[in-house]
BATIRO-615411 format. One record per residue (C-alpha): residue in one letter; x, y, z. Coordinates in steps of 0.2 Angstrom, whole numbers, plus 2048, in hexadecimal, padded with zeros to 3 digits. Layout:
AXYZ
...
This chain:
X5AA199B04
X59F18AB0A
X58D18CB07
X57F186B11
X577176B0B
X564179B08
X55A175B17
X552164B14
X540168B14
X53415DB1E
X52E150B13
X51B152B17
X50F160B1C
X50D156B2D
X520156B30
X521169B2D
X51316BB39
X51C160B46
X52B16BB43
X52117BB46
X51A173B56
X52B170B5C
X531181B59
X522189B60
X52317DB70
X535183B72
X530195B71
X522192B7D
X52D18AB8A
X539198B89
X52C1A6B8A
X52219DB98
X53319BBA2
X5351AEBA1
X5241B2BA9
X5211A3BB4
X5301A8BBF
X5291B9BC3
X51A1B2BCC
X5251A6BD7
X5321B3BDC
X52B1B6BEE
X52B1A3BF1
X53D1A1BEA
X5431B0BF5
X53C1A8C05
X542196C01
X55419ABFC
X5571AAC06
X55A1B6BF8
X55D1C8BFC
X5521D4BF3
X5601DABE8
X5661C8BE5
X5541C2BE0
X5541CDBD1
X5621C3BCA
X5561B4BC8
X54F1BEBB9
X55F1C9BB5
X56A1BABB2
X55E1B2BA6
X55B1C2B9D
X56E1C7B9B
X5731B5B94
X5631B5B89
X5641C6B81
X5771C7B7F
X5791B6B76
X56A1B6B6A
X5741BEB5B
X5831B3B5D
X5781A4B5F
X56E1A9B4F
X57E1AAB45
X58519AB4C
X576192B46
X579197B34
X58B191B35
X589181B3F
X57717CB3A
X567183B42
X560172B47
X57016EB51
X56F17FB5A
X55C17DB5E
X55F16BB64
X56E171B6F
X565180B76
X556176B7B
X561169B83
X56A177B8D
X55A17FB92
X55216FB98
X562169BA2
X56317BBAA
X55017ABAE
X55416ABB8
X563173BC1
X558181BC5
X54A176BCC
X55616DBD8
X55F17DBDD
X56217FBF0
X56C18FBF0
X56A1A0BE8
X57B19EBDE
X57518EBD7
X565195BD1
X56D1A4BC9
X579199BC0
X56B18EBBA
X56119DBB4
X5701A3BAA
X572192BA2
X55F193B9E
X5621A3B95
X57019CB8B
X56518DB86
X557199B82
X5621A4B77
X569194B6D
X55718DB6A
X54D19DB67
X55A1A6B5C
X558199B4E
X546195B50
X5401A2B43
X54E19EB38
X54818CB37
X536191B35
X53919CB26
X544190B1D
X537182B20
X52718BB1B
X52A192B09
X518194B04
X5131A6B09
X5021A1B11
X50A192B1A
X51819DB20
X50B1AAB27
X50119DB30
X512196B38
X5181A7B3D
X5061AAB45
X50819AB4F
X51A19FB54
X5151B1B59
X5061ABB63
X5121A0B6E
X51C1AFB72
X50E1BCB74
X5021B0B7F
X5101A6B88
X5131B4B94
X5011B5B9A
X5001A2B9B
X5101A1BA5
X5091ADBB3
X4FA1A1BB5
X504192BB5
X511199BC0
X50419EBCD
X4FC18DBCD
X50C183BCE
X51318DBDC
X50318DBE6
X4FF17ABE3
X511173BE3
X52017EBE6
X52B18ABDC
X53617CBD7
X529176BCB
X529185BC0
X53A17EBBA
X53616CBBB
X52816EBAF
X534172BA1
X53B161BA2
X52E157B99
X52B165B8D
X53D166B88
X540153B87
X530152B7C
X536160B71
X547158B6E
X53F147B6A
X53414EB5D
X54115BB56
X54E14EB52
X544146B44
X53A154B3E
X545164B3D
X54D166B2D
X560162B2D
X56C16FB27
X57F16EB28
X581181B28
X58E18CB1F
X59C186B2A
X5A6190B37
X5B2197B29
X5A41A1B22
X5A21ABB31
X5AE1A6B3F
X5B11B8B45
X5B71B4B57
X5BB1C7B5B
X5AA1CCB55
X5A21BFB5F
X5AB1C5B6F
X5A61D7B6B
X5941D4B68
X5911C8B76
X59B1D3B83
X5921E3B7C
X5811DCB7D
X5841D4B8E
X58B1E3B96
X57D1EEB8E
X56F1E3B94
X5771E2BA6
X5771F5BA6
X5651F7BA1
X55F1EABAE
X5691F3BBC
X561204BB7
X554203BC5
X561201BD2
X56D20EBCC
X56321ABC2
X565220BB0
X57122EBB3
X57C225BC0
X58F222BBC
X58C210BBC
X57F210BAE
X58721EBA4
X599216BA4
X593204BA1
X587209B94
X595213B8B
X5A0204B8C
X5921F9B85
X590205B76
X5A2205B72
X5A31F2B72
X5941F1B66
X59B1FFB5C
X5AB1F6B5A
X5A11E6B55
X5981F0B47
X5A91F6B41
X5B01E5B42
X5A21DEB37
X5A51EBB2A
X5B71E6B27
X5B81D3B2C
X5BB1C7B1E
X5AE1BBB27
X5A31C6B31
X5981BEB3F
X58A1C9B3A
X58B1CEB27
X5841E0B27
X57A1DCB18
X56C1D6B23
X56A1E8B2A
X56A1F0B18
X5581EAB16
X54C1F9B1A
X53E1EDB1F
X5491E2B2A
X5511F1B33
X5401FAB34
X5381EBB3B
X5451E8B49
X5431FBB4E
X5301F9B4F
X5321EAB59
X53E1F2B65
X532200B69
X5231F5B69
X52A1E8B75
X5311F6B80
X5201FDB82
X5161ECB84
X5211E4B90
X51A1F1B9C
X5091E9B99
X50F1D8B9E
X5191DEBAE
X5101EEBB4
X4FF1E8BB2
X5031D9BBC
X50A1E4BCA
X4FB1F0BC9
X4EF1E1BCB
X4F91DABDA
X4FF1EABE3
X4F01F6BE0
X4E11EABDD
X4E71DDBE9
X4E61CEBDD
X4F01BEBE1
X4FC1B5BD5
X4EF1A9BCE
X4E21B6BCD
X4EE1C2BC4
X4F21B5BB7
X4E01B1BB4
X4DC1C4BB2
X4E91C5BA4
X4E31B5B9C
X4D61BEB90
X4E51C7B88
X4ED1B7B84
X4DD1B0B7D
X4DA1BEB72
X4EC1BEB6C
X4EA1ACB68
X4DA1AEB5F
X4E11BCB54
X4F21B5B51
X4EC1A3B4D
X4DB1A7B45
X4DC1B7B3A
X4EE1BFB3A
X4F41B4B2B
X4E51B8B21
X4E61CAB25
X4F81CBB20
X4F51C2B10
X4E61CDB0B
X4ED1DEB11
X4FF1DCB13
X50A1DBB23
X50D1EEB24
X4FA1F3B25
X4F71E5B31
X5051EAB3C
X4FF1FCB3C
X4EE1F7B41
X4F51ECB4F
X4FF1FBB56
X4EF206B56
X4E71F9B61
X4F61F8B6D
X4F620BB6F
X4E4209B75
X4EA1FCB82
X4F7207B8A
X4EC216B88
X4DE20EB92
X4EB208B9F
X4F121ABA1
X4E021EBA8
X4DC20FBB2
X4D5214BC3
X4DB20FBD5
X4CB205BD8
X4C91FDBC7
X4BB1F1BC2
X4C21E3BB8
X4B31E2BAC
X4B31F4BA7
X4C41FABAA
X4D01ECBA6
X4C71DFB9B
X4C61EBB8D
X4D91EDB8E
X4DB1DBB8D
X4D01D9B7E
X4DA1E7B75
X4E91DDB77
X4E31D4B68
X4EE1E1B5F
X4FD1D8B64
X4F61C9B5B
X4F61D4B4B
X5061DDB4D
X5121CFB52
X50F1C3B44
X5101D1B37
X5201D8B3F
X5281C7B40
X5241C4B2D
X52C1D5B29
X53B1D2B34
X53F1C2B2B
X5391C7B19
X5491CBB11
X5541BDB1B
X55D1B2B0F
X55F19FB13
X5711A2B18
X56C1B0B24
X55C1AAB2B
X5631A5B3C
X56C1B6B3D
X55C1BFB39
X5521B5B45
X55F1B8B53
X55F1CBB4F
X54C1CCB50
X54C1C3B61
X55B1CEB67
X5511DEB64
X5421D6B6C
X54C1D2B7C
X5551E4B7C
X5441EBB7A
X53D1E2B89
X54D1E6B94
X54C1F9B8F
X5391FAB91
X5381F2BA2
X5471FCBA9
X54120CBA2
X52F20BBA6
X531203BB7
X53D210BBC
X53121EBB6
X522215BC0
X52D214BD0
X533226BCF
X52122CBCC
X51A222BDA
X527229BE6
X52323BBE1
X510238BE4
X51322FBF5
X51E23EBFA
X50F249BF6
X50423FC01
X4FA234BF6
X4F6222BFC
X501213BF7
X4F420DBEA
X4F121EBE2
X504221BE1
X507210BD9
X4F9213BCD
X500224BC8
X51121CBC5
X50920FBBA
X50021DBB1
X510225BAC
X518215BA6
X509210B9B
X509222B94
X51B221B8F
X518210B88
X50A216B7D
X516223B77
X522215B72
X51420DB68
X50F21DB5F
X52221EB5A
X52220DB54
X512211B4A
X51B220B42
X52B215B3E
X520207B37
X516213B2C
X52621DB26
X53320FB24
X52A1FFB20
X5251FDB0E
X5151F2B09
X51C1E1B08
X5141D2B00
X51D1C1B00
X5231BCAEF
X5171AEAE8
X51E19DAE9
X51E194AD8
X515184AD5
X52517BAD4
X52C182AE5
X51B17EAED
X51B16CAE6
X52E169AEC
X52916FAFE
X51B162AFF
X523153AF7
């Protein structure tokens, strides 16, 4: 069986930092695109004539393509070369952004958003895989993962501010055009600085049947989840399509257990740390996506904030996440271990949703909301630690697959979290309105229920992390390995 040639390390520390910058920039561009669109939705609907139901596909088309292709893209990165996959994904995403920016019809914009999702999956699925093979020293790797995690955690908040400014000052088209210079610059730098790798070759895992099963199963499953708000959890539509998605994914797992060249070798799931970290992430992201979406809705629909003011109100969360991720998380992980830091971060995040579950109708930002934003520092602790744990047992040949799996659970957590918590909030709001409460009070009551359930997810994530994850410290790198990485 062909083996992967060792990834050629960057020749200098500066080159490795440039490579990290490219990977982080690509991640930031993808995360920004996910949140920047939500602010511009009313303008898009007005300009292109979307129906209310059709408008949701501006988001759904992206989510379905992105979430369903991450696992496949990660494994293809291992087989064909992670650098090639990253470059191709970034190119597809940049070209699709141009197409979205010039879209003049709903169908064209939805098609462009689907292509953006494809490019995002290709690029982001291998980003962590490149990172962990590039940075072998435990301390350097911890700092690199902190930078990577910051771009994901804070990018959504920055996207809301940027989306409001661009939409108000220019037009919604510019939320897509802004990706062009970023994408082209990332490609120009990536070509010389990312480590070259030939991959294992398709024969090592060219399981076409498995690829079709997992892609169809994930695509159908994510589609089912994003349509829950329209059809309901117990509808025939949700139950039948959900069951079919489960059958397809079950068939994929069975196929991987017997295939000679499996697309996803099941050994990657045998690691207690990797499996536990992915489960914790699914629960954590399902809870915290409500923070990003529902807090913005509360600020706008209950407190009457505009788009730009909403983004600015959430900016302190991005700031503290950045300070913690970039400033202290790597040192804390090195001193106390990722498991302890993750548990501490989860405690702070329970506090975030716990406070939001009691936020009043007539809230004062300094006393009612600013403490919530500051406690979001817990995300800056939890995500780098969790990312390190999720990639800790990944071998070089499986780094892309482990990266794709970690990103897949993140996207599934987002989709399930927003579908479940939004549905609960809407149902509770309708009940309160039926009992005579004002619109603002009913909306607030609905958000309270969603935040309470989200806090329950985080408590469950804490229990899983405490019970399943074992204390993990990276194996020290020998002097010879450290010298080889810097020569």
